[in-house]
C-alpha positions as CSV (number, residue, x, y, z in Angstrom):
1,M,-0.1,-0.2,0.2
2,E,3.2,2.1,0.1
3,N,2.1,3.3,-3.4
4,Y,-1.1,4.7,-2.7
5,Q,-1.8,7.7,-0.3
6,L,-5.3,7.2,1.6
7,T,-7.1,10.8,1.4
8,K,-10.8,9.5,3.4
9,Q,-13.3,7.2,3.6
10,L,-15.7,7.4,0.8
11,G,-18.4,4.0,2.2
12,D,-18.6,1.1,4.4
13,G,-20.3,-2.2,3.9
14,T,-21.2,-5.6,5.2
15,Y,-17.9,-6.7,4.2
16,G,-15.6,-3.6,3.9
17,S,-15.2,-0.1,4.0
18,V,-13.8,2.0,0.7
19,L,-11.5,4.6,1.0
20,L,-10.4,7.7,-1.6
21,A,-6.3,6.9,-2.5
22,T,-4.2,8.4,-4.8
23,C,-1.5,6.4,-6.8
24,K,2.0,8.7,-5.3
25,K,3.1,8.0,-9.0
26,T,0.9,8.9,-11.5
27,G,-1.2,11.3,-9.0
28,E,-4.6,9.5,-10.5
29,K,-7.0,8.7,-7.8
30,V,-8.6,4.9,-7.1
31,A,-11.0,3.9,-4.7
32,I,-9.4,1.1,-2.6
33,K,-11.4,-1.5,-0.5
34,K,-10.6,-2.5,2.3
35,M,-12.1,-5.9,3.6
36,K,-13.1,-6.6,6.7
37,K,-12.2,-10.3,7.7
38,K,-8.6,-11.3,8.2
39,F,-6.4,-13.6,5.0
40,Y,-3.8,-15.5,5.7
41,N,-2.8,-16.9,2.2
42,W,-3.2,-16.0,-1.1
43,D,-5.2,-18.9,-1.9
44,E,-8.1,-17.9,0.9
45,C,-8.4,-14.4,-1.1
46,L,-8.5,-16.1,-4.6
47,K,-11.6,-17.8,-3.5
48,L,-13.4,-14.7,-3.0
49,R,-16.6,-14.5,-5.5
50,E,-16.5,-10.9,-6.0
51,L,-12.6,-11.7,-7.1
52,Q,-13.4,-15.0,-9.0
53,S,-16.5,-12.8,-11.1
54,L,-14.0,-8.9,-11.8
55,K,-10.7,-11.5,-13.1
56,K,-13.4,-12.4,-15.9
57,L,-15.2,-9.5,-16.4
58,N,-13.6,-6.7,-18.5
59,H,-16.7,-4.0,-20.3
60,A,-16.4,-0.6,-20.5
61,N,-19.7,-0.3,-18.4
62,I,-18.9,-2.5,-15.7
63,V,-16.3,-0.8,-12.4
64,K,-12.0,-1.8,-12.9
65,L,-10.1,-3.5,-10.5
66,K,-7.0,-2.3,-11.1
67,E,-4.9,-4.3,-8.3
68,L,-4.9,-6.5,-5.9
69,I,-2.8,-6.3,-2.6
70,R,-2.2,-8.1,0.6
71,E,-0.9,-6.8,3.1
72,N,-0.5,-8.1,6.8
73,D,-3.3,-10.4,6.1
74,V,-5.6,-6.9,5.0
75,L,-6.8,-7.6,1.3
76,Y,-7.7,-4.4,-1.0
77,F,-9.2,-4.0,-4.1
78,V,-7.5,-1.3,-5.7
79,F,-11.3,-0.1,-8.4
80,E,-10.6,3.1,-10.9
81,Y,-12.0,5.8,-9.2
82,M,-15.9,6.6,-10.1
83,K,-16.8,10.3,-8.4
84,E,-20.7,9.6,-6.7
85,N,-22.8,6.2,-7.1
86,L,-26.8,5.9,-9.4
87,Y,-28.2,7.0,-5.7
88,Q,-25.6,10.0,-5.2
89,L,-26.8,11.2,-8.8
90,T,-30.1,11.3,-8.4
91,K,-30.7,11.9,-4.4
92,N,-30.3,16.2,-4.6
93,R,-32.0,16.4,-7.7
94,D,-35.0,19.4,-8.1
95,K,-35.7,18.4,-11.6
96,L,-36.7,15.2,-12.9
97,F,-34.4,13.8,-15.5
98,P,-35.2,14.6,-19.0
99,E,-36.1,11.1,-20.7
100,S,-32.8,11.2,-22.7
101,T,-30.7,10.7,-20.0
102,V,-33.0,7.7,-18.2
103,R,-32.2,6.4,-21.8
104,N,-28.3,6.8,-21.4
105,I,-27.8,5.7,-18.2
106,T,-30.5,2.3,-18.9
107,Y,-28.7,1.7,-21.6
108,Q,-25.9,1.7,-20.1
109,I,-26.4,-0.8,-17.6
110,L,-28.3,-3.1,-19.9
111,Q,-24.3,-2.9,-21.7
112,G,-23.1,-4.3,-18.6
113,L,-25.8,-6.7,-17.5
114,A,-25.6,-8.3,-21.2
115,Y,-22.5,-9.0,-21.1
116,M,-22.0,-10.1,-18.1
117,H,-25.1,-12.5,-18.5
118,K,-22.9,-13.7,-21.4
119,H,-20.0,-14.7,-19.5
120,G,-21.8,-16.8,-17.5
121,Y,-22.8,-14.0,-14.0
122,F,-25.5,-12.8,-13.0
123,H,-25.1,-9.9,-10.1
124,R,-28.3,-10.4,-7.0
125,D,-27.9,-6.9,-5.8
126,M,-28.5,-4.4,-8.4
127,K,-29.3,-0.9,-6.6
128,P,-28.7,2.4,-7.2
129,E,-25.5,2.6,-5.1
130,N,-24.2,-0.6,-6.6
131,L,-24.5,1.7,-10.0
132,L,-20.9,4.2,-10.1
133,C,-21.5,7.3,-12.1
134,N,-18.4,10.1,-13.5
135,G,-22.6,12.3,-14.1
136,P,-25.2,10.1,-16.5
137,E,-22.8,9.9,-19.3
138,C,-20.5,7.0,-17.7
139,V,-22.6,4.7,-15.5
140,K,-20.6,1.1,-14.9
141,I,-22.2,-2.1,-12.0
142,A,-19.8,-2.3,-9.0
143,D,-19.9,-4.4,-6.3
144,F,-20.0,-8.4,-7.0
145,G,-20.2,-9.3,-3.9
146,L,-23.3,-11.1,-4.4
147,A,-23.1,-12.5,-7.6
148,R,-23.0,-16.3,-9.0
149,E,-22.6,-18.3,-11.8
150,T,-25.1,-18.6,-14.1
151,R,-24.3,-22.5,-13.8
152,S,-23.9,-22.4,-10.3
153,R,-26.2,-25.1,-8.5
154,P,-29.0,-23.6,-6.4
155,P,-30.4,-23.3,-3.7
156,Y,-28.6,-19.3,-2.7
157,T,-29.1,-19.9,0.8
158,D,-27.5,-15.8,1.0
159,Y,-29.4,-12.7,1.9
160,V,-30.1,-11.3,-2.4
161,S,-30.7,-8.1,-2.8
162,T,-32.0,-5.0,-1.3
163,R,-35.2,-5.4,-0.4
164,W,-37.0,-2.8,-2.4
165,Y,-34.9,-4.0,-5.6
166,R,-35.6,-7.9,-5.3
167,A,-37.4,-9.7,-7.1
168,P,-40.6,-11.1,-6.8
169,E,-39.5,-14.8,-7.1
170,V,-36.5,-13.7,-4.3
171,L,-39.6,-12.4,-2.1
172,L,-41.3,-16.3,-2.9
173,R,-38.0,-17.6,-1.4
174,S,-37.8,-19.3,-4.7
175,L,-34.6,-21.6,-4.8
176,N,-34.0,-21.3,-8.6
177,Y,-33.7,-18.1,-9.2
178,N,-31.2,-16.5,-11.9
179,S,-30.5,-13.5,-14.4
180,P,-33.9,-12.2,-14.6
181,I,-33.8,-11.1,-11.3
182,D,-30.8,-8.1,-12.6
183,L,-33.8,-7.2,-15.4
184,W,-36.3,-7.0,-12.4
185,A,-34.2,-4.5,-10.3
186,L,-33.1,-2.6,-13.6
187,G,-37.0,-1.9,-14.7
188,C,-36.9,-1.1,-10.4
189,I,-34.4,1.7,-11.2
190,V,-35.4,2.4,-14.5
191,A,-38.9,3.4,-13.1
192,E,-36.6,5.5,-10.1
193,L,-34.9,6.8,-12.8
194,Y,-37.8,9.0,-14.2
195,T,-39.7,9.8,-11.0
196,L,-36.4,9.7,-8.4
197,R,-38.7,8.0,-5.8
198,P,-38.5,4.0,-5.2
199,L,-41.3,2.7,-7.3
200,F,-41.7,-0.5,-4.5
201,P,-40.6,1.1,-0.8
202,G,-41.6,-1.9,1.2
203,S,-41.2,-2.1,4.7
204,S,-41.1,-5.6,4.7
205,E,-40.9,-8.4,2.6
206,I,-44.2,-9.3,2.5
207,D,-44.9,-5.4,1.9
208,E,-43.1,-5.4,-0.7
209,L,-44.8,-8.1,-2.1
210,F,-48.2,-5.6,-1.6
211,K,-46.2,-2.9,-2.6
212,I,-45.8,-4.9,-6.2
213,C,-49.7,-5.6,-6.1
214,S,-51.0,-2.5,-6.1
215,I,-49.2,-1.2,-9.0
216,L,-49.1,-4.0,-11.3
217,G,-52.3,-6.1,-10.0
218,A,-51.8,-9.6,-8.2
219,P,-51.0,-12.6,-11.3
220,S,-53.2,-15.5,-12.1
221,K,-52.4,-18.6,-12.2
222,N,-52.1,-18.3,-16.1
223,D,-49.9,-15.5,-16.2
224,W,-47.4,-17.1,-13.7
225,P,-48.6,-20.6,-11.7
226,D,-44.9,-21.6,-10.6
227,G,-45.1,-18.2,-8.5
228,H,-49.0,-19.1,-6.9
229,K,-46.8,-22.6,-6.2
230,L,-44.6,-19.9,-4.1
231,A,-47.0,-18.3,-2.3
232,A,-49.3,-21.6,-1.2
233,S,-46.1,-23.0,0.3
234,M,-45.4,-20.0,2.6
235,N,-49.0,-20.0,2.7
236,F,-49.0,-16.1,1.2
237,R,-52.3,-14.6,0.0
238,W,-52.1,-12.7,-2.6
239,P,-53.9,-9.2,-1.6
240,Q,-57.1,-8.6,-3.4
241,V,-56.4,-4.6,-4.5
242,I,-56.8,-2.8,-7.6
243,P,-53.8,-1.9,-8.8
244,T,-52.9,1.5,-9.7
245,P,-51.3,1.4,-13.7
246,L,-47.6,2.2,-14.2
247,D,-48.4,5.2,-16.4
248,Q,-50.4,6.6,-13.3
249,V,-47.1,6.3,-10.8
250,V,-44.5,6.9,-13.9
251,Q,-46.6,9.8,-15.3
252,N,-43.2,11.2,-17.0
253,A,-42.2,8.3,-19.1
254,T,-43.2,7.7,-22.4
255,L,-45.0,4.9,-24.4
256,D,-41.8,3.3,-25.3
257,G,-40.2,3.6,-21.7
258,L,-43.2,2.3,-20.3
259,N,-43.4,-0.9,-22.4
260,L,-39.5,-1.4,-21.6
261,M,-40.6,-1.7,-17.7
262,N,-43.7,-3.3,-18.1
263,Q,-41.7,-5.9,-19.5
264,L,-39.1,-5.7,-16.8
265,L,-41.5,-6.1,-14.1
266,L,-43.1,-9.0,-15.7
267,W,-44.0,-11.2,-12.3
268,D,-42.9,-14.3,-14.5
269,P,-38.9,-14.6,-14.2
270,Q,-39.3,-16.8,-17.5
271,K,-41.0,-13.8,-19.7
272,R,-38.6,-11.3,-18.9
273,P,-36.9,-10.2,-22.0
274,S,-32.9,-10.6,-21.6
275,A,-30.4,-7.8,-21.2
276,Q,-29.7,-8.5,-24.7
277,A,-33.1,-8.8,-26.3
278,A,-34.1,-5.2,-23.6
279,L,-31.2,-3.9,-25.4
280,Q,-33.4,-4.1,-29.0
281,H,-36.1,-2.6,-28.0
282,S,-37.4,0.4,-29.7
283,F,-36.6,2.7,-26.6
284,F,-33.3,2.9,-27.4
285,R,-34.4,3.7,-31.9
286,V,-33.6,7.2,-31.3
287,G,-31.0,10.0,-32.1
288,Q,-28.8,9.7,-28.6
289,N,-25.5,9.0,-28.5
290,F,-24.8,6.0,-26.2
291,G,-21.4,4.7,-25.0
292,G,-19.8,6.7,-27.3
293,Q,-21.5,5.6,-30.6
294,T,-24.3,7.8,-31.9
295,H,-27.4,6.5,-33.9
296,V,-29.7,8.4,-36.3
297,Q,-31.5,11.0,-35.4
298,P,-35.5,10.6,-35.1
299,N,-36.3,11.5,-38.2
300,T,-34.6,9.5,-40.3
301,A,-35.2,5.1,-40.5
302,P,-33.9,3.5,-37.5
303,P,-31.4,1.1,-37.5
304,A,-31.5,-2.4,-35.7
305,L,-28.5,-1.6,-32.7
306,P,-25.4,-2.9,-32.8
307,A,-24.3,-6.0,-31.8
308,L,-22.7,-5.8,-28.0
309,Q,-19.2,-5.8,-28.2
310,P,-16.8,-6.2,-25.0
311,Q,-14.1,-3.6,-24.5
312,H,-11.2,-5.4,-25.3
313,A,-12.5,-8.3,-28.1
314,H,-9.9,-10.6,-28.2
315,S,-9.6,-11.2,-24.2
316,N,-12.0,-11.6,-21.4
317,Q,-9.3,-11.3,-18.4
318,V,-8.8,-8.2,-16.6
319,E,-4.8,-7.4,-16.3
320,F,-3.9,-7.3,-12.2
321,N,-1.0,-6.2,-10.1
322,W,-1.1,-9.3,-7.7
323,S,1.1,-7.9,-5.0
324,S,1.7,-9.1,-1.2
325,K,4.0,-8.3,1.8
326,N,3.7,-11.9,2.6
327,N,3.6,-13.9,-0.2
328,T,4.3,-14.0,-3.5
329,V,1.7,-15.4,-6.0
């Protein structure tokens, strides 16, 4: 850690705290995640789920791990520095975002999710605090502490996703959830970008399900047969409520924006679009600049969106510098 000058603490979480630092050689700002658990050898470090996923994911919309350091049995992740997270970007605004900004942010998140899912991982804790930004023009997915491989075997028993963004299959304690839970969370985040308020701010898991039903309505057995089986197994009774349609809750969204949110917020996870499919939605077929690629102006015929490209076409590996005061790797 002698290469870094620590400046201040940026945040504190269950597994570690995040510190702002400056590289003494280059003057570059970095964010350093200091793990709370002690690591007595490199083998322990290499088994970390967060490291396993970050090693394999290299994309413009996924936060980059620059270096891993183990010093005095403390493990440090050195990440690229991002100015704020999406929650911080939105919380102090007194004006709603224009839809072009909502579209741009959503597209960037989908690009990161599509790449992650394509490479065999789903995030499991998508929320505004885990989306890092340098303004709305640059958004990256961060915090892979709960990420799992899509081919890993359930049941997954540990805590998953902040309640307000938690998919109904997880709320109903399904043991077989997968990448569609990330798309549900994104639907909640998109609505929040439009209104600057959480869409389903439940005070408990049961209240969360009630909040969802109050907008989407309770699903019929035809809508989601597996959901009815899950509800019966935990003695949950679907509330009989008159739903408030999404267009009345998110009044500043166009029909395309509402349609995308409604698709992402389908009860049945098998019916939600994949991230790659969502990128092809008509919501994105306008003259906006996404990730450095400018699309046609609205008054010309829109082409199909380009296929997803990784940041480095020839490698899925992030280059790491491994350093340790105790061991060499």
